[in-house]
C-alpha positions as CSV (number, residue, x, y, z in Angstrom):
1,M,-2.5,7.5,10.7
2,R,-1.1,10.9,11.1
3,V,-1.6,13.3,8.2
4,V,0.1,16.7,7.6
5,T,-0.3,19.6,5.3
6,P,2.6,20.6,3.0
7,K,3.3,23.6,5.1
8,Q,3.5,21.5,8.2
9,M,5.8,19.0,6.5
10,S,8.1,21.8,5.6
11,K,8.3,22.9,9.2
12,I,8.9,19.3,10.3
13,E,11.8,19.0,7.9
14,D,13.4,22.3,9.1
15,K,13.1,21.1,12.7
16,S,14.5,17.7,11.8
17,E,17.7,19.5,10.5
18,K,18.0,21.3,13.8
19,L,17.7,17.9,15.6
20,G,20.6,16.5,13.6
21,V,19.0,14.8,10.7
22,S,19.8,17.0,7.7
23,K,17.6,17.6,4.6
24,K,20.3,15.9,2.6
25,Q,20.0,12.8,4.8
26,L,16.2,12.9,4.4
27,M,16.7,13.1,0.6
28,E,19.1,10.2,0.6
29,N,16.6,8.2,2.7
30,A,13.8,9.1,0.4
31,G,15.9,7.9,-2.6
32,K,16.6,4.6,-0.8
33,A,12.9,4.1,-0.1
34,L,12.0,5.0,-3.8
35,A,14.7,2.6,-5.1
36,G,13.4,-0.1,-2.8
37,L,9.9,0.3,-4.0
38,I,10.9,0.1,-7.6
39,D,13.2,-2.9,-7.0
40,D,10.5,-4.8,-5.1
41,Y,8.0,-4.2,-7.9
42,C,10.3,-5.4,-10.6
43,R,11.5,-8.5,-8.7
44,K,8.3,-9.6,-7.1
45,E,5.3,-8.2,-9.0
46,D,6.9,-8.0,-12.4
47,N,9.1,-11.1,-11.7
48,S,12.0,-9.9,-13.8
49,A,15.7,-9.4,-13.4
50,P,17.2,-5.9,-13.2
51,E,19.1,-6.0,-16.4
52,E,15.8,-6.7,-18.2
53,R,14.0,-3.7,-16.9
54,S,14.2,-0.1,-18.1
55,I,13.4,2.6,-15.5
56,V,12.7,6.1,-16.7
57,F,12.8,9.0,-14.3
58,L,10.9,12.2,-15.2
59,A,12.9,14.5,-13.0
60,G,12.0,18.1,-12.1
61,T,14.4,20.9,-11.2
62,G,13.7,20.8,-7.5
63,N,14.0,18.4,-4.6
64,N,11.6,15.9,-6.2
65,G,14.1,15.6,-8.9
66,G,16.8,15.1,-6.3
67,D,14.8,12.2,-4.8
68,C,14.8,10.6,-8.3
69,F,18.6,11.1,-8.7
70,A,19.2,9.5,-5.3
71,A,17.1,6.5,-6.3
72,A,18.7,6.2,-9.8
73,N,22.2,6.2,-8.2
74,I,21.2,3.1,-6.3
75,L,19.3,1.3,-9.0
76,V,22.0,1.7,-11.7
77,Y,24.4,-0.3,-9.6
78,R,21.8,-3.0,-9.1
79,G,21.9,-3.6,-12.9
80,Y,18.8,-1.6,-14.0
81,R,18.8,0.3,-17.3
82,I,18.3,3.9,-16.2
83,T,17.1,6.9,-18.3
84,I,16.7,10.3,-16.7
85,I,14.6,12.9,-18.6
86,N,15.2,16.3,-17.1
87,V,11.8,18.0,-17.3
88,G,11.7,21.8,-17.1
89,G,15.5,22.2,-17.0
90,M,18.6,21.1,-15.2
91,P,18.5,20.8,-11.4
92,S,18.1,24.1,-9.6
93,S,18.0,23.4,-5.9
94,E,21.4,22.8,-4.1
95,L,20.4,19.3,-2.9
96,A,19.2,18.2,-6.3
97,K,22.4,19.5,-7.9
98,E,24.4,17.5,-5.4
99,M,22.5,14.3,-6.1
100,F,22.7,14.8,-9.8
101,G,26.5,15.3,-9.6
102,R,26.9,11.9,-7.9
103,L,25.3,10.0,-10.9
104,P,27.7,7.9,-13.0
105,K,27.3,9.7,-16.3
106,D,28.7,6.8,-18.4
107,R,26.1,4.3,-17.1
108,I,22.9,6.4,-17.4
109,E,21.2,7.8,-20.5
110,F,20.3,11.5,-20.1
111,I,17.7,13.2,-22.2
112,D,16.7,16.9,-22.2
113,G,13.0,17.0,-21.6
114,F,12.8,20.7,-21.9
115,R,13.3,23.4,-24.6
116,S,16.3,25.7,-24.6
117,G,15.5,29.4,-24.5
118,N,16.7,29.8,-28.1
119,V,14.1,27.6,-29.6
120,E,11.0,28.6,-27.6
121,A,9.7,31.0,-30.2
122,A,10.3,28.7,-33.0
123,I,8.6,25.8,-31.3
124,E,5.6,27.9,-30.4
125,A,5.3,29.1,-34.0
126,A,5.5,25.5,-35.3
127,E,3.0,24.3,-32.6
128,L,4.9,21.1,-32.0
129,D,4.0,18.6,-29.3
130,Y,4.9,15.1,-28.2
131,M,1.9,13.6,-30.0
132,T,2.8,14.9,-33.6
133,L,6.2,13.5,-34.2
134,P,7.3,12.7,-37.7
135,Q,8.6,9.2,-38.7
136,A,12.3,8.6,-38.7
137,K,12.5,8.4,-42.5
138,S,10.9,11.8,-42.7
139,L,13.6,13.2,-40.5
140,E,16.3,11.7,-42.6
141,A,14.8,13.1,-45.8
142,Q,14.7,16.6,-44.3
143,A,18.2,16.3,-43.1
144,K,19.5,15.9,-46.6
145,K,18.0,19.2,-47.7
146,N,19.5,22.6,-47.3
147,L,17.7,23.8,-44.2
148,N,17.4,27.4,-43.1
149,P,18.2,28.1,-39.4
150,L,14.6,27.9,-38.3
151,D,14.1,24.6,-39.9
152,T,17.3,23.3,-38.4
153,I,16.1,24.3,-34.9
154,L,12.7,22.6,-35.5
155,L,14.4,19.5,-36.8
156,Q,16.6,19.3,-33.7
157,E,13.7,19.8,-31.5
158,K,11.7,17.1,-33.2
159,R,14.6,14.7,-32.7
160,R,14.9,15.6,-29.0
161,M,11.2,15.0,-28.6
162,G,11.5,11.7,-30.4
163,L,14.1,10.6,-27.9
164,V,11.7,11.5,-25.0
165,K,8.8,9.7,-26.6
166,G,11.0,6.6,-27.4
167,A,12.3,6.3,-23.9
168,I,8.9,6.5,-22.4
169,L,7.4,4.0,-24.8
170,C,10.3,1.5,-24.0
171,A,10.1,1.9,-20.2
172,N,8.9,-0.8,-17.8
173,V,8.6,1.7,-15.0
174,I,8.1,5.4,-15.2
175,V,8.8,7.6,-12.2
176,D,7.2,11.0,-11.9
177,G,9.4,13.4,-9.9
178,V,8.5,16.6,-11.7
179,F,6.6,18.6,-9.1
180,G,6.2,18.0,-5.4
181,T,3.8,18.8,-2.6
182,G,4.1,22.6,-3.0
183,F,2.7,22.5,-6.6
184,H,0.1,25.1,-7.5
185,G,-1.0,26.6,-10.8
186,S,-1.1,24.6,-14.1
187,L,1.1,22.2,-16.0
188,D,3.0,23.2,-19.1
189,K,1.5,21.7,-22.3
190,D,4.7,19.8,-23.1
191,I,4.6,18.2,-19.7
192,I,0.9,17.3,-20.3
193,G,2.0,15.8,-23.6
194,M,4.7,13.8,-21.9
195,F,2.4,12.5,-19.3
196,G,-0.2,11.6,-21.9
197,I,2.0,9.3,-24.0
198,G,0.3,5.9,-24.1
199,T,2.3,3.3,-22.3
200,S,1.8,0.1,-20.4
201,A,4.6,0.9,-18.0
202,Y,4.1,0.8,-14.2
203,K,3.8,4.5,-13.1
204,I,5.1,5.7,-9.8
205,A,4.7,9.2,-8.4
206,V,7.2,10.7,-6.0
207,D,5.5,12.2,-3.0
208,V,2.5,13.3,-5.1
209,P,1.4,13.0,-8.8
210,S,2.6,16.1,-10.6
211,G,-0.4,18.4,-11.1
212,G,-2.0,17.5,-7.8
213,N,-2.6,20.0,-5.0
214,C,-1.5,18.4,-1.8
215,T,-3.3,20.8,0.4
216,S,-6.8,20.7,-1.1
217,G,-6.9,17.5,-3.1
218,T,-7.7,19.2,-6.4
219,I,-5.9,18.5,-9.7
220,T,-5.0,20.5,-12.8
221,P,-5.6,19.2,-16.3
222,G,-3.1,16.7,-17.5
223,V,-2.1,15.5,-14.0
224,F,0.1,12.4,-13.9
225,K,-2.0,9.3,-13.3
226,A,0.0,6.9,-11.1
227,D,-0.4,3.3,-10.3
228,E,1.4,3.9,-7.0
229,T,2.5,7.0,-5.1
230,I,5.3,6.9,-2.5
231,T,5.0,9.8,-0.1
232,F,7.7,10.6,2.5
233,G,7.3,10.9,6.2
234,F,3.6,11.4,6.4
235,L,0.5,11.2,4.3
236,K,-0.4,14.7,3.0
237,S,-3.9,16.2,3.6
238,G,-4.8,16.6,0.0
239,M,-4.1,12.9,-0.8
240,T,-7.0,11.9,1.4
241,Q,-9.4,13.7,-1.0
242,Y,-10.8,13.2,-4.5
243,P,-10.0,13.7,-7.3
244,L,-6.3,13.7,-6.3
245,K,-6.6,10.4,-4.4
246,K,-7.8,8.7,-7.5
247,Y,-4.6,9.7,-9.4
248,C,-2.4,8.5,-6.6
249,G,-3.2,4.9,-7.1
250,R,-1.9,2.8,-4.2
251,I,-0.3,5.0,-1.6
252,T,2.8,4.0,0.3
253,V,4.0,6.1,3.2
254,A,7.8,5.7,3.6
255,D,9.8,6.4,6.8
256,I,12.7,8.6,5.9
257,G,14.1,9.0,9.4
258,I,12.4,12.1,10.7
259,P,13.0,12.3,14.4
260,P,9.7,12.0,16.4
261,K,10.6,15.2,18.3
262,A,10.5,17.1,15.0
263,C,6.7,16.8,15.0
264,E,6.6,18.9,18.2
265,V,7.0,22.0,16.0
266,I,3.4,21.7,14.8
267,E,1.9,20.4,18.1
268,R,0.0,23.7,18.6
269,E,-1.4,23.7,15.1
270,R,-4.5,21.9,13.8
271,K,-4.0,18.1,13.9
272,Y,-4.8,15.9,10.9
273,Y,-5.2,12.2,10.7
274,R,-6.7,9.4,8.6
275,I,-9.3,7.5,10.6
276,E,-8.2,4.1,11.8
277,R,-9.8,1.6,14.2
278,N,-7.5,2.4,17.1
279,Q,-8.6,6.0,17.3
280,F,-11.9,5.2,19.0
281,P,-11.2,2.4,21.4
282,S,-14.2,3.1,23.5
283,F,-16.7,2.3,20.8
284,P,-18.5,0.0,20.7
285,P,-18.5,-0.3,24.5
286,K,-17.9,-3.8,26.0
287,R,-21.1,-5.7,26.8
288,E,-20.9,-7.2,30.2
289,K,-23.1,-10.1,31.2
290,D,-25.2,-8.0,33.5
291,A,-25.7,-5.2,30.9
292,H,-29.1,-3.7,30.2
293,K,-30.6,-1.3,27.7
294,G,-30.3,1.7,29.9
295,I,-26.5,1.4,29.7
296,F,-26.3,1.9,26.0
297,G,-28.1,5.1,25.6
298,N,-31.3,6.7,24.5
299,V,-31.5,8.2,21.0
300,L,-34.3,10.6,20.1
301,V,-34.9,10.8,16.4
302,I,-37.0,13.8,15.2
303,A,-37.5,12.9,11.6
304,G,-39.8,12.1,8.8
305,S,-43.0,13.5,7.2
306,S,-46.0,12.0,5.3
307,S,-44.1,12.1,2.0
308,M,-40.6,11.1,3.4
309,R,-41.1,8.2,5.8
310,G,-38.1,6.1,4.9
311,A,-35.6,8.6,6.3
312,A,-36.9,8.2,9.8
313,A,-36.7,4.4,9.5
314,F,-33.2,4.5,8.2
315,A,-32.0,6.8,11.0
316,A,-33.6,4.7,13.6
317,L,-32.3,1.4,12.2
318,G,-28.8,2.9,11.9
319,A,-28.9,3.8,15.6
320,L,-30.3,0.4,16.7
321,R,-28.0,-1.7,14.5
322,S,-25.0,0.1,16.0
323,G,-25.9,-0.7,19.6
324,A,-28.2,2.0,21.0
325,G,-30.2,0.7,23.9
326,K,-33.4,2.7,23.1
327,V,-34.5,4.6,20.1
328,R,-37.6,6.9,20.1
329,I,-38.9,8.3,16.9
330,A,-40.8,11.6,17.0
331,S,-42.8,12.0,13.8
332,V,-46.2,12.5,12.3
333,E,-48.9,9.8,12.3
334,K,-48.5,8.6,8.7
335,C,-44.8,8.3,9.1
336,I,-45.1,6.4,12.4
337,D,-47.7,4.0,10.8
338,T,-45.1,3.0,8.2
339,V,-41.9,3.1,10.3
340,S,-43.4,1.1,13.2
341,V,-43.8,-1.9,10.8
342,L,-40.2,-1.5,9.7
343,V,-38.7,-0.7,13.1
344,P,-40.8,-2.4,15.8
345,E,-37.9,-2.2,18.2
346,A,-38.3,1.6,18.5
347,T,-40.8,3.5,20.6
348,Y,-42.8,6.4,19.1
349,L,-44.0,9.9,19.9
350,E,-46.8,11.1,17.6
351,L,-46.6,14.7,16.5
352,E,-49.3,16.8,15.0
353,C,-48.9,17.8,11.4
354,D,-50.2,20.4,8.9
355,D,-52.3,19.7,5.9
356,Y,-49.2,18.6,3.9
357,G,-48.0,16.1,6.5
358,F,-45.2,18.1,8.0
359,M,-44.6,18.6,11.7
360,L,-46.2,21.6,13.4
361,Y,-44.4,23.7,16.0
362,D,-46.8,25.0,18.7
363,P,-48.8,21.8,19.4
364,N,-45.6,19.7,19.6
365,L,-43.3,21.9,21.6
366,Q,-44.1,20.5,25.1
367,L,-44.0,16.9,23.9
368,L,-40.5,17.4,22.3
369,Q,-39.2,19.3,25.3
370,T,-40.2,16.4,27.6
371,A,-38.7,13.8,25.3
372,M,-35.4,15.7,25.1
373,K,-35.0,15.5,28.8
374,T,-34.5,11.7,28.8
375,A,-32.4,11.6,25.6
376,D,-28.6,11.0,25.5
377,A,-28.5,12.2,21.8
378,V,-30.9,13.9,19.5
379,V,-30.9,13.2,15.7
380,I,-33.0,15.8,13.8
381,G,-33.8,16.6,10.2
382,C,-33.9,13.3,8.2
383,G,-36.9,13.7,5.8
384,M,-38.5,16.3,8.0
385,G,-39.1,18.9,5.3
386,V,-38.5,22.6,5.4
387,T,-41.5,24.7,6.5
388,P,-41.8,27.6,8.9
389,D,-42.8,25.1,11.6
390,T,-39.9,22.7,11.1
391,V,-37.6,25.6,11.0
392,A,-38.9,26.8,14.4
393,L,-38.7,23.2,15.7
394,T,-35.1,22.8,14.7
395,K,-34.1,26.1,16.2
396,F,-35.8,25.2,19.4
397,V,-33.9,21.9,19.6
398,V,-30.6,23.7,18.9
399,Q,-31.2,26.3,21.6
400,N,-32.7,24.0,24.3
401,A,-31.1,20.6,24.0
402,K,-28.8,19.6,26.9
403,C,-27.5,16.4,25.2
404,P,-25.5,16.4,21.9
405,V,-27.5,17.1,18.8
406,I,-26.9,15.6,15.3
407,I,-28.4,17.8,12.6
408,D,-28.8,16.2,9.2
409,A,-30.5,16.8,5.8
410,D,-33.6,19.1,6.2
411,G,-32.4,20.0,9.7
412,I,-29.4,21.7,8.1
413,N,-31.6,23.4,5.5
414,C,-33.9,24.6,8.3
415,I,-31.1,26.6,10.0
416,A,-29.2,27.7,6.8
417,A,-31.0,31.1,6.7
418,D,-30.2,31.8,10.3
419,I,-27.1,29.8,11.0
420,D,-26.0,32.0,13.9
421,I,-28.6,30.1,15.9
422,L,-25.7,27.7,16.5
423,L,-24.1,30.3,18.6
424,K,-27.0,29.9,21.1
425,K,-26.6,26.2,21.6
426,Q,-26.2,24.8,25.1
427,T,-24.5,21.5,24.0
428,D,-22.3,19.9,21.4
429,V,-23.6,20.0,17.9
430,I,-22.7,17.8,14.9
431,I,-23.9,18.7,11.4
432,T,-23.6,16.2,8.6
433,P,-23.9,18.1,5.3
434,H,-23.1,16.9,1.8
435,V,-21.5,19.3,-0.6
436,G,-24.7,20.9,-1.7
437,E,-25.9,21.5,1.9
438,M,-22.5,22.9,2.8
439,A,-22.6,25.3,-0.1
440,S,-26.1,26.4,1.1
441,L,-24.6,27.1,4.6
442,L,-21.7,29.0,3.1
443,N,-23.9,30.8,0.5
444,C,-21.6,29.8,-2.3
445,E,-21.5,27.6,-5.4
446,N,-21.2,23.8,-5.0
447,S,-17.9,23.9,-6.9
448,M,-16.3,26.2,-4.3
449,V,-17.0,23.6,-1.6
450,A,-16.0,20.7,-3.8
451,D,-12.6,22.3,-4.5
452,N,-12.0,23.3,-0.9
453,R,-13.6,20.5,1.2
454,I,-11.1,20.5,4.0
455,V,-10.9,24.2,4.6
456,S,-14.7,24.6,4.2
457,A,-15.3,22.1,7.0
458,E,-12.6,23.5,9.2
459,K,-13.5,27.2,9.0
460,Y,-17.2,26.4,9.7
461,A,-16.3,24.2,12.6
462,E,-14.1,26.9,14.1
463,Q,-16.6,29.7,13.5
464,Y,-19.5,27.9,15.3
465,D,-17.5,25.6,17.7
466,I,-19.2,22.5,16.3
467,T,-18.2,19.3,14.6
468,V,-18.7,19.2,10.8
469,V,-19.0,15.9,9.0
470,L,-18.7,16.9,5.3
471,K,-19.9,13.8,3.5
472,G,-18.6,12.4,0.2
473,A,-15.7,10.4,-1.0
474,G,-13.1,10.9,1.7
475,T,-15.5,12.3,4.2
476,I,-14.0,15.1,6.3
477,I,-14.7,15.4,10.0
478,A,-13.6,18.7,11.6
479,D,-14.0,20.4,14.9
480,S,-12.2,23.5,16.1
481,R,-8.9,21.7,16.7
482,T,-8.7,18.5,14.7
483,T,-9.4,17.3,11.1
484,A,-9.9,13.6,10.2
485,A,-10.4,12.0,6.8
486,N,-12.2,8.7,6.2
487,H,-11.1,6.0,3.8
488,T,-13.9,3.4,4.1
489,G,-16.9,3.4,1.9
490,N,-17.6,3.3,-1.9
491,A,-19.6,4.7,-4.7
492,G,-22.4,2.2,-4.1
493,M,-23.4,4.3,-1.1
494,S,-24.3,7.2,-3.4
495,C,-28.0,6.6,-2.9
496,G,-30.7,8.6,-1.1
497,G,-31.0,7.3,2.5
498,S,-27.4,6.5,3.1
499,G,-26.9,9.8,5.0
500,D,-29.9,9.0,7.2
501,V,-28.3,5.8,8.2
502,L,-25.1,7.6,9.1
503,A,-26.9,10.2,11.2
504,G,-28.4,7.3,13.2
505,V,-25.0,5.6,13.7
506,I,-23.4,8.8,14.9
507,G,-26.3,9.4,17.3
508,S,-25.9,5.9,18.6
509,A,-22.2,6.4,19.3
510,V,-22.9,9.6,21.1
511,A,-25.6,8.0,23.2
512,Q,-23.3,5.2,24.2
513,G,-20.8,7.6,25.8
514,C,-18.3,8.1,23.0
515,E,-16.8,11.6,22.8
516,V,-18.5,13.8,20.3
517,F,-15.7,14.1,17.8
518,D,-14.8,10.4,18.2
519,S,-18.4,9.6,17.7
520,A,-18.5,11.4,14.4
521,C,-15.3,9.6,13.3
522,A,-16.4,6.2,14.5
523,G,-19.8,6.6,12.8
524,V,-18.3,7.6,9.5
525,Y,-15.8,4.8,9.6
526,I,-18.2,2.1,10.6
527,H,-20.9,3.3,8.1
528,G,-18.3,3.1,5.3
529,L,-17.1,-0.3,6.4
530,A,-20.7,-1.5,6.3
531,G,-21.0,-0.1,2.8
532,D,-17.9,-1.9,1.7
533,A,-19.3,-5.2,3.1
534,A,-22.6,-4.6,1.2
535,A,-20.7,-3.8,-2.0
536,E,-18.7,-7.1,-1.6
537,K,-21.9,-9.1,-1.2
538,L,-24.2,-7.3,-3.7
539,G,-22.0,-5.1,-6.0
540,M,-22.1,-1.3,-5.9
541,E,-24.7,-1.1,-8.6
542,A,-27.3,-3.2,-6.7
543,M,-26.8,-2.2,-3.1
544,L,-29.2,0.0,-1.2
545,P,-29.1,1.9,2.2
546,R,-31.0,-1.0,3.8
547,D,-28.1,-3.2,2.8
548,I,-25.7,-0.9,4.7
549,I,-27.9,-1.3,7.7
550,D,-27.9,-5.1,7.4
551,C,-24.1,-5.0,7.0
552,L,-23.4,-3.0,10.2
553,S,-23.0,-6.3,11.9
554,D,-20.2,-7.1,9.5
555,S,-18.6,-3.8,10.4
556,F,-18.4,-4.7,14.1
557,R,-17.3,-8.2,13.3
558,I,-14.4,-6.8,11.2
559,L,-13.5,-4.4,13.9
560,K,-13.3,-7.2,16.5
561,E,-11.1,-9.3,14.1
562,K,-8.8,-6.4,13.7
563,M,-8.5,-5.8,17.4
564,N,-7.9,-9.5,18.1
565,S,-5.2,-9.7,15.4
566,K,-3.1,-7.0,17.2
């Protein structure tokens, strides 16, 4: 599925207008799509007639408000009870003004959801908000008294706020059209109060929940929490990332009539997409009747230590379970003794170790150099430890490997202090950091990476001409030209060892001839799909990385079913 950034979407809309589909037509189409979504929900899921349903639009001053007005104009003539709360002021963009002017004023209830300039100081002094409204009887009692001008302003404001709160509490559907994809900054405390009113209404966000950053996927305090988000034209990049994705609820991408040629305006820019099955058709390769193990690649796994033996087993099993023809594990004796019981299908290369059970450099160099010559992919780092010798080994592999190299876990930590070693590579490199490892590479706080996941992966991929797999919910895969976001997987995979499995799956895809970027995407997608299958069988709380390995067969079965259903 194609994904765009907000800036790219703006360029596409401008180009669309030049191709004969005006922004007004796009807004009208967006209004139709929004109205259709609301109508379908009320009739099918809520099983109710229009006249029984109250729809409240929280409309901003810009084009998101215009989308709301366009939808309201359709729904009111279908019999729905429509209330429009103008949040932040009256419409300001020309398109929003035009859509607002079309509304039948006698059939819709309008409420000012904003303060006039004259009362701002008084309201601030009184510290009013939507959650501290007086009872109606209290208002009536105050009205009977002789009020000074300030009290009169405050009383009027409380009444207005009471209308806002009452409309929201009585709504069956609440539509958030306050801010759009260009939002940045913070939400006004009154908007936060409005969003925070407790209600059982179905909540729909227009294009993006207000308070969400559609570029990075971050949110600001008080963000609208939607049950469903309808976004127009294309999915936006930030909506593939958490925490914003969590606040979007179910996401519907609506076609609003953008001409296909309009997308040509961004063809030379970075491409974005959400990973889907049809984006790596060559993996897994078809198994002909006369196939043999040599056809499906040789993966060399340089991993493990005396104290971290399971990592090597997980990486090897990930590679084998995803179709690799041969897997060879290069590790220390104690690790091999354990892993050979768990993975008898692999072959082994015993490496000398120091007194602490970590690989040495000098005695093992010739062995590894020979092993790399017959490998189709090298996976290095899982459970390897970080010592002067493992640092030297990792650098040697990066500089001398002729086949693609997948660097995971300790392998990433081994090159973090001398990351420019990547500029000396002779082949394609994939790194698979989690947020903490990415922060180490960038020499910054974890929070900086967490808040800028997409740009962190992209800039690093561009700088070193590598593929970056930034793991986590909504894993990002980026190379110098393309960014992909994954949507498979679940929180049950948040367990030590899951990343080792992933490294093995990616190595397997590379060894079987899949292009490097496609291998990273396929590995992440299939790994997540196996995690989903494991969660379905065992529950997220009980599943382990070994269950992900066991469910890789389910991943391939599901993929085949999807292909056969097309």
